[in-house]
C-alpha positions in Angstrom: -81.9 -9.9 157.0 -81.7 -6.9 159.4 -84.0 -7.1 162.4 -87.4 -5.6 161.7 -88.2 -2.5 163.6 -91.1 -3.3 165.9 -92.7 0.0 165.2 -93.4 -1.2 161.7 -95.4 -4.2 162.8 -98.9 -4.5 164.1 -100.4 -7.8 165.1 -97.5 -9.7 163.5 -98.1 -8.0 160.1 -95.4 -5.8 158.6 -96.9 -2.4 157.8 -94.2 -1.4 155.3 -92.8 -4.3 153.2 -90.0 -2.0 151.9 -88.7 -1.2 155.4 -85.4 -3.2 154.9 -84.7 -1.4 151.6 -84.5 2.1 152.9 -81.2 4.0 153.1 -79.7 4.2 156.6 -80.2 7.9 156.8 -84.0 7.5 156.7 -83.8 6.5 160.4 -83.5 10.2 161.0 -86.9 10.9 159.4 -89.3 11.0 162.3 -92.6 12.8 162.8 -91.9 16.2 164.5 -93.7 17.0 167.6 -95.0 20.1 166.0 -96.4 18.5 162.9 -97.9 15.7 165.0 -100.0 18.3 166.9 -101.9 19.5 163.8 -104.5 16.8 163.9 -105.5 17.8 167.4 -104.8 21.5 167.3 -106.8 22.1 164.2 -110.0 21.0 165.8 -112.1 24.2 166.2 -112.9 23.6 169.9 -109.2 23.4 170.8 -107.3 26.6 171.6 -104.0 26.0 169.8 -101.0 27.6 171.4 -98.8 25.1 169.6 -97.9 25.7 165.9 -96.2 28.9 164.9 -98.7 29.8 162.1 -98.8 33.5 161.1 -102.0 35.4 161.2 -102.5 35.6 157.5 -106.0 37.1 157.9 -104.2 40.4 158.7 -103.1 40.4 155.1 -105.7 42.3 153.0 -107.1 40.0 150.3 -106.9 42.8 147.7 -103.1 43.1 148.1 -102.6 39.5 147.1 -105.3 39.5 144.4 -103.9 42.7 142.9 -100.4 41.2 142.8 -101.7 38.1 141.2 -103.7 40.0 138.5 -100.6 42.2 137.7 -98.4 39.1 137.5 -100.7 37.3 135.0 -101.3 40.5 133.0 -97.6 41.5 132.7 -95.7 38.3 133.2 -98.1 35.4 132.7 -96.2 33.4 130.2 -93.0 33.7 132.1 -94.7 32.9 135.4 -96.1 29.7 134.0 -92.8 28.5 132.5 -89.8 26.8 133.9 -87.2 29.0 135.6 -83.5 28.9 136.6 -82.2 27.3 139.7 -81.1 30.6 141.2 -84.5 32.2 141.0 -85.8 35.2 138.9 -83.5 38.2 139.0 -86.4 40.6 139.6 -87.2 39.0 142.9 -83.6 38.8 143.9 -83.3 42.5 143.5 -86.3 43.1 145.7 -84.8 40.7 148.3 -81.8 43.1 148.6 -84.3 45.8 149.8 -85.7 43.4 152.4 -82.2 42.5 153.7 -81.3 46.2 153.9 -83.8 46.4 156.8 -81.7 43.9 158.6 -78.6 46.0 158.2 -77.2 44.1 155.2 -75.8 46.5 152.7 -73.5 46.1 149.7 -74.8 42.7 148.9 -75.4 41.6 145.2 -78.4 40.0 143.7 -76.0 37.6 142.1 -75.3 36.1 145.5 -78.9 35.5 146.4 -80.5 32.1 145.7 -84.2 31.8 145.9 -85.6 28.7 147.6 -88.9 27.0 148.4 -89.1 28.5 151.8 -86.2 28.7 154.3 -86.7 25.1 155.3 -85.6 24.2 151.8 -82.6 26.4 152.3 -81.7 24.6 155.5 -81.9 21.3 153.6 -79.7 22.6 150.8 -77.0 23.9 153.1 -77.0 20.6 155.1 -76.8 18.6 151.9 -73.8 20.6 150.8 -71.7 20.4 153.9 -72.6 17.4 156.0 -71.1 13.9 155.8 -72.5 11.4 158.2 -71.0 12.1 161.6 -70.0 15.7 161.0 -70.9 18.1 163.8 -73.5 20.8 163.6 -73.6 23.2 166.6 -76.8 25.0 167.5 -78.6 26.8 170.3 -80.2 25.0 173.2 -83.0 24.6 172.4 -83.5 25.1 168.6 -86.0 24.9 165.7 -87.5 21.5 165.4 -87.5 21.6 161.5 -83.8 22.2 161.4 -83.2 19.3 163.9 -85.2 17.0 161.6 -83.2 18.0 158.6 -79.9 17.6 160.4 -80.8 14.1 161.7 -81.9 13.1 158.2 -78.3 13.7 156.9 -76.9 11.8 159.9 -75.2 14.8 161.4 -73.8 14.8 164.9 -76.0 17.6 166.4 -74.6 19.3 169.5 -76.4 21.9 171.5 -74.7 25.0 172.9 -76.2 26.6 176.0 -77.8 30.1 175.8 -78.2 32.9 178.3 -80.3 36.1 178.2 -78.0 37.5 175.4 -78.1 34.4 173.2 -75.4 31.8 172.6 -73.0 31.4 175.5 -69.6 32.2 174.2 -67.7 29.9 176.5 -70.0 27.1 175.9 -69.6 27.6 172.1 -65.8 27.6 172.3 -65.9 24.5 174.5 -68.2 22.7 172.1 -65.8 23.3 169.2 -62.8 22.3 171.2 -64.4 19.1 172.4 -65.6 18.0 169.0 -62.2 18.5 167.4 -60.5 16.7 170.3 -62.7 13.7 169.3 -61.5 14.0 165.7 -64.8 15.4 164.5 -65.3 18.0 161.7 -67.3 21.0 162.9 -69.1 22.1 159.7 -71.3 25.0 160.8 -73.1 26.8 163.6 -76.8 27.1 163.0 -78.4 30.0 164.9 -81.7 32.0 165.0 -80.5 35.2 166.6 -83.7 37.1 166.3 -86.7 36.0 168.5 -85.4 32.4 168.6 -87.7 29.6 167.9 -88.7 28.2 170.4 -87.4 30.6 173.2 -88.1 34.0 171.8 -84.6 35.1 173.0 -82.7 37.7 170.9 -78.9 37.6 170.6 -77.4 41.0 171.7 -75.4 43.1 169.2 -72.2 42.6 171.3 -72.7 38.8 171.4 -73.2 38.6 167.7 -69.8 40.2 167.2 -68.2 37.9 169.7 -69.8 34.8 168.2 -68.7 35.9 164.7 -65.1 36.6 165.8 -64.9 33.2 167.5 -66.2 31.4 164.4 -63.8 33.2 162.1 -60.9 32.3 164.4 -62.0 28.7 164.5 -62.9 28.4 160.8 -66.6 27.6 161.5 -69.3 28.7 159.1 -72.3 30.5 160.5 -75.8 29.7 159.1 -77.9 32.6 160.3 -81.7 31.8 160.0 -83.8 35.0 160.2 -87.5 34.4 159.6 -88.7 36.7 162.4 -86.3 39.6 162.3 -88.6 42.2 160.9 -91.4 41.3 163.4 -90.1 43.3 166.3 -92.5 44.9 168.8 -90.9 48.1 170.1 -87.5 48.6 168.5 -85.6 46.8 165.7 -83.5 43.8 166.5 -79.7 44.2 166.2 -78.2 44.1 162.8 -77.8 40.7 161.2 -74.6 38.8 161.8 -74.2 38.8 158.0 -74.0 42.6 158.0 -70.7 42.2 159.9 -69.0 39.8 157.5 -69.6 38.6 153.9 -67.4 35.4 153.8 -68.2 33.5 157.0 -72.0 33.8 157.1 -74.9 32.3 155.2 -78.0 34.4 155.7 -81.4 32.6 155.3 -84.7 34.5 155.0 -88.3 33.8 154.2 -91.6 35.4 153.1 -93.6 32.9 155.2 -93.9 35.2 158.2 -94.1 38.7 156.5 -96.3 37.7 153.6 -97.7 34.1 153.6 -96.3 30.6 154.2 -98.5 29.5 151.3 -96.2 31.2 148.7 -93.3 28.9 149.8 -90.6 31.4 148.9 -87.4 31.8 150.9 -83.8 32.8 150.0 -80.1 32.4 150.9 -77.4 35.1 150.7 -74.2 33.2 150.2 -70.5 33.8 149.4 -69.8 33.3 145.7 -68.4 29.8 145.9 -71.2 28.5 148.1 -73.8 30.2 145.9 -72.7 28.2 142.9 -73.0 24.9 144.8 -76.4 26.0 146.1 -77.7 26.6 142.6 -76.5 23.2 141.5 -78.1 21.6 144.5 -81.4 23.3 143.7 -81.3 22.2 140.0 -80.5 18.6 141.0 -83.4 18.4 143.4 -86.3 20.5 142.1 -85.0 22.1 138.8 -86.1 25.5 140.1 -88.2 27.2 142.7 -91.8 27.9 141.6 -91.6 30.7 139.0 -95.3 31.5 139.6 -94.8 32.1 143.3 -91.6 34.1 142.7 -93.4 36.4 140.3 -96.3 36.7 142.7 -94.0 37.8 145.6 -92.2 40.2 143.2 -95.4 41.9 142.2 -96.5 42.1 145.8 -93.2 43.9 146.7 -93.3 46.2 143.8 -97.0 47.1 143.8 -97.9 47.4 147.5 -96.8 49.2 150.7 -95.4 46.0 152.1 -93.5 47.7 154.9 -96.8 49.2 156.1 -98.2 45.7 156.0 -95.3 44.4 158.2 -96.1 47.2 160.6 -99.7 45.8 160.8 -98.3 42.3 161.5 -96.1 43.8 164.3 -99.0 45.5 166.0 -101.1 42.3 165.8 -98.4 40.1 167.3 -97.4 42.6 169.9 -101.1 42.7 171.1 -101.1 38.9 171.3 -97.8 38.8 173.0 -99.1 41.1 175.7 -102.2 39.0 176.1 -100.1 35.9 176.5 -97.8 37.6 179.1 -100.8 38.9 181.1 -102.6 35.6 181.1 -99.5 33.7 182.3 -99.0 36.3 185.0 -102.6 35.9 186.1 -103.0 32.2 185.9 -99.5 30.7 186.3 -97.5 33.2 188.4 -95.5 30.3 190.0 -93.9 29.5 186.6 -91.2 31.4 184.7 -91.2 32.3 181.0 -89.3 34.4 178.4 -90.7 37.8 177.4 -90.0 38.0 173.6 -89.3 41.4 172.0 -90.6 40.1 168.6 -91.6 36.9 166.8 -94.2 34.3 167.7 -93.1 32.4 170.9 -92.5 32.3 174.6 -90.7 29.5 176.4 -92.2 28.3 179.7 -90.3 26.5 182.4 -92.5 23.9 184.2 -91.7 22.3 187.6 -89.3 19.4 187.1 -92.0 17.0 188.4 -94.1 17.6 185.3 -93.5 16.0 181.9 -94.8 18.2 179.1 -95.1 15.3 176.6 -97.1 13.1 179.0 -99.3 16.0 180.0 -100.3 16.9 176.4 -103.2 14.4 176.1 -104.6 15.9 179.3 -104.3 19.3 177.9 -106.1 18.4 174.7 -108.8 16.9 176.9 -109.2 20.3 178.4 -109.2 21.8 174.8 -105.8 23.5 174.7 -102.7 22.5 172.8 -99.0 23.4 173.2 -95.7 22.1 172.0 -93.7 19.9 174.4 -90.2 21.1 175.0 -88.6 17.7 174.0 -89.2 18.4 170.3 -86.6 21.2 170.4 -83.7 19.1 171.6 -81.6 16.5 169.8 -80.7 14.7 173.0 -84.0 14.1 174.8 -84.0 17.1 177.1 -86.9 19.5 177.5 -89.5 17.4 179.4 -90.1 20.2 181.8 -90.5 23.0 179.2 -93.2 24.0 176.7 -93.4 26.4 173.8 -96.4 28.6 173.6 -97.2 30.4 170.4 -99.3 33.6 170.4 -99.2 34.3 166.7 -102.5 32.8 165.5 -105.2 33.0 168.2 -107.0 36.2 169.0 -106.2 37.7 172.4 -109.4 36.4 174.0 -108.6 32.9 172.8 -105.1 33.2 174.1 -106.4 34.1 177.6 -108.9 31.2 177.4 -106.1 28.8 176.3 -103.8 29.9 179.1 -106.6 29.5 181.7 -107.3 26.0 180.5 -103.6 25.2 180.5 -103.3 26.5 184.1 -106.1 24.2 185.1 -104.2 21.2 183.7 -100.9 22.2 185.3 -102.3 22.9 188.7 -104.4 19.7 188.7 -101.3 17.6 187.9 -99.2 19.3 190.5 -101.9 18.6 193.0 -102.1 15.0 191.9 -98.4 14.6 192.2 -98.4 16.1 195.6 -101.3 14.0 196.8 -100.5 10.6 195.2 -96.8 11.0 194.1 -97.5 10.1 190.5 -98.5 11.5 187.1 -102.2 11.2 186.1 -102.2 9.4 182.7 -105.4 9.1 180.6 -107.4 5.9 180.9 -106.5 3.3 178.3 -110.1 3.2 177.1 -110.3 7.0 176.7 -111.2 7.5 173.1 -111.3 11.3 173.2 -107.9 11.3 171.4 -108.9 9.1 168.6 -108.0 11.7 166.1 -104.6 12.4 167.6 -101.4 11.0 166.1 -100.1 7.9 168.0 -97.2 9.8 169.6 -99.6 12.2 171.3 -101.5 9.5 173.2 
């Protein structure tokens, strides 16, 4: 029998008797550092600057209730029935209006596939294209949920460096060249060009054109993930990469950030051939996305001023971004961070002597939570970086959280300077009993 993973044993007892029966690819199914934080960050006394949860309280209850009532009154029987794998045509037509705001024109509703959130879309695309060992290129750092999916399909995930304009073109070209020199198939480039998760960096318009031209020349598909694109603060982000080319780009979108993550509705705009494969993949895994949720989103888009509601979200997140920037400047002026022009996140550079993952229990002791940088890399980097989210807490809570975080960081720097080592929590400290094992 294969050797038992020690992580599945406790006191000589196997925790999972089916361990040796799992498929090899399940080795890539690990708890993400973001999800692991929820047990701690959800405690009311903790200021969570960790998860990227939208501020759904800014969505008037009557808008959702009105959409639900209209849905049940006018489409109740259809909403409660099975649907097709591509999604209902009424919603796909409305999605075209949404994508037009990203500069995408001339698209057809026939080439839109509705999904159960954009995370589902990432999974479908990976399932379609990746054989074990195939290469996926993506930004350094990148979205933890995508990394988990790519690992679960045994992809060879390779990071490409970024600069202030987004993906570094020379680094991207070199990554493609190196992978092919090794005999590897480079299947696609995954990118979040607008207000990147976790860095908040936006790819410039010029860089989008250059990245697209390079990928067309090299025969590399682009998977453009755009959950935050409409949540700009002062001026719209550059047009989507998909607006520049129809055949070499898959465009992924979601209603999680501009409506609610609870509706679990996303979509993919795909070239015709890929669209057909995506529909088959949806039908083979879930039969169809939730018809009820699709009709709810459709009624919301048709019966409310949803663009005005997005404006409300923008104002809310801009105010919170400003609070975060001011608090960092006041309490941690010795550090550096990104200044996002939209979205939910800023990316903070710590001194190299600090380890963001080891420091997290100390931060939760001080009643503040963040996401360690290591969760956003496939290769173990990021110990000296943290992601801070400003989307959910009120401005005064953000300021409180940053002040608490500054106390932790400054105390640890002083401890290292004085004793030359990192202060770990005492072994008998039970204040983290509710935290997942990998947080303590």
